[in-house]
N, C-alpha and C positions, 0 to 999 in steps of 0.2 A: 268656400266663398266668404263665409263669415270671418275667417282668419285674415283674408286679404283686405276686407273692409276695415277691420280693426287696425291693421298695419298702416293703411292709408290715412286713417283718422289720426293716429299718433304722429305721423309725419307732418300732416297739415297743422296740427297743434304746435309742433316744434317750429314750423315756418312762421306761424302767426306770432309766436313768442319772440322770435328773432326780429320780426318786423316791428313789434311793439317796443322792443328795446332801443330801436333807433328812431322812434317817432317823436314828434313834437307838435306844437300848436300852429294855427294860422298866423301869418305875419301880414299886417297891412304895410303899405309903403311908409306910413308914419312911424310904425314900430321899428322898421328897418333903419329909418333915419336916426332914431334915438340910440342905435348901436346894438342891434340884436347880435347874438353870438355868431360870428363868421370865422371858423377856425382857419386862420391863414389867409382869409379873403378869397375872392373869386380867382381861380386859376385858369378856367376856360369857360366859354359860353357859346351858345348857338341859339338863334331865335328868328322868328318872322312876325307877321302882324297879329298872330294869335297865341304864339307859344314862345316862352323863353326858358331855356334849361341852363343852369349854371352848375359848374363843378368846382370843388375845392381841392387843395393839394392832396387830400386823401381819396380823391375820386368819389367823394360823396356828392350828391346833387340836391338841388332844390328846383321846384317847378313853379313857373309864373304864368298866369293867364294875362295876355296883353291885348285881348280883343274886346275889352269892355267899352262902354260909351265914353267918348272923349279921350280915348286912348288910356283909360284907367288900367292900372297894372295891379294885379292881385296875386299875392304869394299863396299858392295852394299847399305847399309843403315847406318844412324847414330843412336845414341840412340833415341828410340821412343817406344811408347806403341803399340804393335802389336795386343794384345788381350784386348778388352775394352768392357764396359757395359754401357748402358744408362738406367737409372732408374727413376721412379717417375715423377717429373716435368721436365724432360729433363737433369737431372744431368749426366754428362759424367765422368765415373770412369775410369781413365787411369793409376793412380799410386797406387800401392799396396806395402806396406812395407813388404819386404821379412822377414818372421819369421822362415822358416824351409826349408831345402833342403836336398835331398838324391840322390846319384848316385849309380847305381848298374848294374852289368851284368844281362842279361836276356836271356831266351830261350823259345820262345812262338810259336804260330801257324805259324808265318811268319819267324821263324828261330831265330838265335842268334843276340844279339845286346846289346845296352846300353840304360838305361832309366834314365832320370833326372826328379825328382819330386820336385816341389817348391810350397810352401804355403805362401801367403801374405794376408794382411788385409788393407782395405781402410776405414778410419774413424771409426775403431773399430766396424763396422756394417756389412760389406760385406767381406767374405773370398773368395779368389780366389785360386784355385789349378790348376797348369799347369804341365802336364806330357808330356815330349818330348822323343821320342824314335828314335834312329838311328839303322838300321838293316844292318848286314853284307852283306846280299844278295841283298840289294837295296841301294847302296852308293849314297849319295847326297840327300836322301829323308828323311825328318824329319816328324814324325807322332805326331800330337798334340791331347791331350785330355784336354779340359778346362772346369772347372765347377765353380759355384758360390754358396755360402751358406749364408743364412741370419743368422747373429749372434745376431741380435737385438731382442727386445721384441715385435715388431709390424710387420705386413706384409709390404712388399715392392712390388712395381710393376716393372717388367722388361719390358722395352719398346723395346729394341733391343740389339743385341750383334754383335761384329766384331772380327774376327780372321784373322790372316795372313796379317794384313795391312802392306804393304811395300811401301815406298816412294823412288823411284830410280831417281837419277839425271842424266842428259845427259852430264854432264861435261866431264867425261872420254870417253863417246861415241864419242864426237866430236873430241877427240884426235886421232882417227884413225879407228874407227869401221865403220863409214859411209863414203862412197867414192862416189864422183860425185852425181848422182841422187838417190843413195841408201837411203832408209829410215834408221832412227836410229835403229829401231826395226822392227821385224815381230811378228805377234801374231796369236795364235790359240785360238778361243773362242768356247766352246762347247754348246753354247746356240742356241735357235731356234727363227727365226724371220719371220714374215709373208711376208717380201719382199725377202726372200730366198737368203740372201746375202752370200758371200763367208765365209767359215769356217776359212780360212787362209788369212790374210790381211797384207799389209804393214802398219806400224804405224808411222805417222808423227804428228807434233803438230796440235791439234784440234781433234785428234781421241778420241772418247768416246763411250763406250758400257757398259750398265748396266748388261747385261748377267743374267737376271732373269731366274731362273730355274722352275718357275711355268708357268701358262698360260699367254703368251704375247699377245694373241688374243683369240677370242672365240674358235678357233679350231687349234691354234698353241701354242706349249709350250714344256717344258721338254728339254732333251739333255744329254750331258755328262758333269758332274760338274767339269770342269777343264778350267782354262785359263793359257796360257803359252806365255810369251814374251821373245824374244831372240835377241841377236845381234851376230856379227861374232864370238866372243870369249867366250861368256857365255849366259846362259838363266836361267830364273826363272819361276816356275809354282806354282800355288796354286789350291787346290780343296778339296773336301770332300770324305770320304771313307765309308759312310753309305751304308747299303744294300738296302735302299729304297730311292726314290726321296725326296728331301728336298726343301722347298720354300725359297731358298737362292738366293742372287745376288752375282755375282763375278765382280764388276765394274772394268773396265780398262779405264784409261784416260791418255792422253799425252798432255803436254804443251810445250812451248819453253824451259822450264827449268827442267821439271821433268816428271816422269812416276809413276802413282799410281795404285795399285791393292790391292784387299782385298776380304774377304768373309764376308757377312753381312746379317742380317735378322731381320725383325720386329718380336716381340714375343707377347707383351701384356699378360704377365703371372704374376699372383700374387704369390709371394713366402712367405710362412708362416714362422714364427720363427723356426729356426732349419732345414728348408727344403733346399734341394740342387737342383740346375738346371744344367743340363749337356748340353753343346752345342754339335753339331755333331762333330764326329772325322774329323779333317782336316789335311792337309799336306802342307808343303813347300818343293819344290824340286829345286835343282840347277843342271845344266847340261851344256854340250858343244855340239854344233850342234843345229839342229832344234828340234821341239816338239816331234818327233817320239819316242825318247828314254823314255820320261816321260810317254806318253800314253802306250807304251809297258810295262813299269814297273807297271803302274796302272792296266793294264789287268792281269798281273801275280799275283799281290796282290789280286785283286778281285776274280780271279780264285781260289785261295787257300781258299777264304772265301765262295765260292759257286756260283758265277756268272761267267760262262764260256761258250763261244760259242761251240756248238756241232761240232763234226767232220763231215764235209760234205760228202755225198755219192759221188761216181765217177760221177753220172749223173749231179750233181750240177755244174760241170765244162764244160758241153757240151754247144756249142753255141746256141743262142736263136733267134727264130722268134716270133714276137708278132703281133696279129691281130689288135692292136690299131691303125695301120696306116689307117684303115677304120673307126676308131672312133665309135661313138655310132650307126651309121647307118649300121654297119657291119651285113651281113647276112650269113646264113649257106652256101649259094652258093658261095659267095665271098671267104669264108675261104677255101672251098674244091677246088676251082679253083686255089688257090695260093699254096696249099700243094706240088704239084709236083715240083715247082720251089724251094721251101724251101728245099726239099730233095736233089735236083740236086746240089744246091750250097754248100751242106755239113753242113747245120744247123741240129740240133738234137732235138730242142724243138719247139712245137707249142703252144703258149699261147692264150687262148680265153679270151679276155679282156672285159671291161665294155660294156654293151649293150645286153648281152644274157638274162638278167633278166627282169621280168615284172616291178619291181621297186627295189630300194634299201631298204632293210628291210625285205620284204617277201621272196626274193630270189627264186621266182617261175619263170619258164621258160616263155619267151615272146612268146605267141602263134602266133604272126604275123611273127616271124622269124623261129620258130620251131613248125610247125603246129601239129606235132604228140607228142609234149611235151617231156617227158623224153625218149621216144623211139627214137626221133630224136637226143637227146643229147647223148645217149649211142651209136647210130650209128656213130655220129661224132667222138667219142672217138675211135671206131673201125677203122674208115677211117684214122684217124691220125696214128694209130699204123701200119696200112697196108702200110703206106709210110715210115716205119722204123723211125718214129718220136715218141717223148714222149709228151703226152697231159698235159697241166697245165691250171688251171681255176682261174680266177680273182674273188675276192669278197672283200667287204669293211665292215668288222664287226663293231659293235657299232654304226652304223648309220641306221636310219629308216625314211623313207619319211612320211610327215604328212598324206598322203592319203592311207598309207599302212594298210593292214588288221592287221598287228602286233600291230600298235599303236592303232587301233580301239579296239582291243581285250585285249591289255596288256599295257595300259598307265602306269601301275605300274613299268614297266621296265625303264622308263625315268630317266636320271640323271637330277636332279633339283637343282637350286641355292637356296640361303637362302630365296629368295622371292617367291620360288615356280615356277620359270620360267624355261622352257626347254632351254638347251644349243644348240646353232646353229652350224651345220656343213655346212660351206658355199658352198663348191664346188658342193655338191649334193642337197643343200637346204633341209637338213635333220636335225633331232634332235639326240643328243647323247643318247645311252643306257648306263646304269651303269655297268661297268665291275666287280664290287664287289657284284652284286646282283645275287643270285643263279639261278634265272630264265633266266637271260641274258646268263650266262655261259652255262646252259643246252641247251638252244635254239641254241647257236652257235656251240656247240659240235655236236648236231644232224645234223647241216648243213655239218660239216666236214665229218661225217660218210656217209652222202648222196653223197657228191662230190667225195670222194676217194673210199668209199666202194661200193656204189650202181651204180654210174655212171662210175667209173673206171679211174678217173684222177690220174696221177702219181705225181702231184705236185699242190701247191697252190701259187697264187700271192695275198698276203694280202696287201691292198693298202689304202692309205689315209693319208693326213697330220694330221688328227685328231687322229691318232693312237699312236702318240709319247707320249702324256700325256693327262690327263683329269683334269677337275676342281673338287674340293671337292663336294660331293653329300649330299644334305639335304632332299632327298625324304624320308618322314616318313615311307613309306611302306617297306623300306629296313632295318630299325632298325639298322643302323650303330652305332657302339660304338662311332665313331668320324666321322665327314664329310670327313676327309682325308683318310678314308679307300679306297675310290674309287681311289685316287691317288696312294696309296701304293700297291693296289691289281691289278692294271693294268698289272703288270708283271706276276702275277699268272694267269690272264686270258689268256695271250698269251702262257704261259707255258702249260696250259691245252690244248690249240689248238695243240701245237707242239706234246705233248705226245700222244694225240689222233691220230694224223696223223701217228706217228711212230708205234703205236699199229696196225694200219691198214696195213701200208706198211713201214717197216724199211728203205727202200731206197727212200722214198718220198723226194722231194725237197720242202722245205717251205721257200718261199721268203717273206721278209717283206720290203715294200717300203713306208716309212713314208714321202711322197712326199715333197721334198724341205727342210725337217727339219734336225736337226743335230743329229739324232739317239739317243734315250734314251739308255744309256748303260745298264740300268736295264732290258731291254727286250732282251738282247743278248743271253740268254739261249734258246730262243724260235724260232730261225730260223737258217737255215744252208746256206742261200744265201742272200747277201745284194747288192742291186743295187745302182748306184750313185743317185738314187731317184730324178728324174727330173732335171738333171743338166742344167744350163743355159749357159754353156760355156765349152770348152775343159779344161780350167783351173780347173773348178769345178770337171770334171771327174777325173783329175789327183790328185788333193789334197784330194778329197774324197776317192780315192783309197788308198793313203798313210795313211790317217787317219784310215780307216777301217782295213787295214792290221795291223796297230798298235793295234787297240782295239779288233780285232777278232783273230789275229794270222797271221804270215807271209805267210801262204798258204791258207788264207781265200778265200772262193768262192765269190769274189767281181765281180759284173757285171757292165760294163760301162753304162748300160741302153741304150736306143735306140740311135744308132749312129747318127740318124737324128737330135738329139738334140745338137750335137757337132758343132764345127766351120765348116762352109761350109756344114754341114749335112753328112760328109763322113770321119771324122777324126777317123778312126779306130786305128791309131797309138797311140792316147792318151789312149785308153783302153788297147791295147796289151802291150805297153811299161811299164805300171805299174802293169802288171800281172792281168789284168782284163779279164772277159769273154765277148766275143763279143755278142752284141744284136742288132737287127734291126727290124723295123716295116714296111718294104717296102710293097707296093701293086703290084699285078701282076695277070693277064696280063692287067688289067684295073683298074682305080681308079675312081669311080663315083663322087667324090668330085670335083666341078669346081675349088676350091681354096685349097691351102694347100695339094696338091697332093704329095704322097710319092711313085709315080710310079717308079718301077725299069726299067729305060729306057735302051736301047742298049748302050748308052754312059756311064751309071753308072755301068752296070753289071760287066765289067771287074775289076773294083775296088773292088766291093763286093766279087767277086769270088777269087781274089788274096788274100785279107786279110783273108777271111775265111779259105782258104787253108793253109796260113802261121800259122794261129792260131791252126788249127787242127794238123799240123805237130809238133808244139813245145809245146802246152798245158802249157804255162808259168805259169798260176795260180797255177799249182801243184808244182812249184818250191818255193824257199824261197825268199820273198821280203826283200832286204837288205836296209831298210829305214834309217839306221844309217850312211850310207856311204856318203850321200850328203845332203846338206842343201837346202831345197826347196825354201827358200827365197833368200839367199845371193849367192849361187853358180850359176855361169853363164857359160854355158847355164844350164837351169834346167835339172837335171839328175835323173834317176831312174834305179835301178839295180835288176835283178832277177838272183839268182844262182840256177842252176838245173843240176843234173847229172854231176857235175864237170865243167860245162860250165857257162859263165857269159853273161848275156844279158843286154846291156846298151841301154837306150833310152834317147836321148837328144832333147830338145825342145827350140826353139827360132824363132823369126820372120826371122832373118838372122844372121848367125854366121860364123866366120872364125877365126881359131886359134887352139892352143893346148888344148886338154881336157885330164884330168887325168882319168885313168881307175882303180878306187880304188877297193880293195877287192881281187884282183888276188893273188893266192897263189902259183902257179907253177912257173917254171923257164922261160918258153916261151909260148906265146899264139899267135895263128893265128887269126887275126881279119877280120871279114867279114861283109859287109853291106848286111843283109839278105833280105831286101826289094828290093834293086836294083841288088842283086846277083852279087856283085863285091868284090874282095879281096882287103884289105887295108894294108896288110903287117903283120909283127910280132912285138910284144912288149914283154918286160921283165915283169915278174909277180911282182917283187919288186917295180918298179917305172914305171909302164906302162903309157906312155903318147903318144897321137896320135894327129897329126895335121889334122883337118877336116874343111870342109866348107859345109854348108847346109842351107836350108830354111824350116821353120816349124818343121821338125823332122828329126832325123837320128836314125835308130835302128841297133845295132851292136851285133854280136855274137862272143865271145872270146873263142876259142877252144884250150885246152892244146895241145902243140906240142909233 
């Protein structure tokens, strides 16, 4: 593993060096008018109201943001090669003499638009074709298809490719975008990291992330293949639009003088004479505001292609209690003693978490906790329902413990690397099973039928950081056409689970919790509830909520995960304010753990009771999350908005804040504004330019009601 990481690091260093070699500074329209270097002038161009891309006779490009105030046009890059190839002994092909170009209107699966197609040649041996599309329904997003063809008489070896390489200077940023301690940029990176870092981060000099979309550790990997960097007045994103995960990197780096981003991948592919190599379809997007609009557009594009989150059932929005507060020592008696309090507080789900099973892999009932086996389990389900609660069961597919009967009898189900070694799932000290192997799929679906059909559970909690992605599988017993089948068919594995659950109970709630990872978008067809997946702060609860509302839809069933993981262990406001579903893992009336107790004390209970009641009264996740209205990075205080039934619900977050706040999005003439947590009226505002003077610490949640 160490050797592989070193190889990848050397490759990315090479790619970064190549990008720097072709980079240059920002150009304002004034600089351009004075005669900035334009090698041969503009040979081709394509643009809309937000983006303009120009190409020179060497097929180098420069990018313009055209969506500024009063039609202001800002050059984001200077002439540079954004689509390049490394071949043979390290030859870097960046300049291709433009031989042919066509531009035409088009009407395809994504709607009407314009297509620019260019063909160029490097050294009379390699032909490059670049096709760029701008779509009327997705302004500011340029879709790229790039391919290379061997024109020579001998094979060539492709070492790597790079698309969407952009070199952005900070010169204009320092002119007014950054104020005080503000960073020059903020960034969203859709990659997964074992340290479970923030998905949304400030970007200052020294920032660097490679954002590899394969496995970044033995059981961490995958994600959503997009990076987005933005400042106050514009932002730029790049990503790919393939229907399966791709082993690409999307490196982002920031220095004192520049910002660089690209999509790049090693290939090691021999190209025969006359043969063509197609890179994945990629995109470059320009926008105003934060990353929400780009992720929302990506969701809509991918939805039209077939990857779309299912509509959640009403039960997916009900508040949750989870028995994980008792951790793995949880017993049947502890659960049943807690259920009356769960019902009394107004929660509606009871989740039986890790610890009910004999081991991970066999998924047999632990006889020490359930002496009568499946009879005890079915009785527990009946007891939960008798409290007017819905039962949900936790399990972690694709993992099997070394001592399990499953591995003793079915070692053929293992996912193996090229050396024949099993892949480790660290948290449970288990080994991976291959999701593309028919026996693995059949075994897992039989479990789903047992949990929902035979035991009577109304939902599943599918859990584990190892579920976001898998490594290529070299197990000869599986007869894969390619080792990457395991990577590409992971999404089919989860879809089979979801479809089986829906066949048993069309109202079942299927939750996928890829603990701490950045959610593989390719799995989004296969669950109808997404938690904040082990957040390490309230900030993670909020920005994960914004991200998932963009990727799943503005009324997605996003759960804030156990409130005990938030700041102070009781920050319900961060879940409620972003349109999240309340979840808690309190213990009651006792907690046998001497440390890390989650006992619901008399001092804590009023807070739990109040927030659960407020949640049940408003059910904000059923409203529309308006993520386009506020910039999560630059707007202070941090603000989120839910629109529901003609009312607007604002949530503000800051350590301490005093001053005016704009209430964006209001459409009526007058609104009565109320602090619904403290039950106090704050006056009226006009819909057109609603502004309110407020003072608060930590949070403020407001309800704007049309007068």
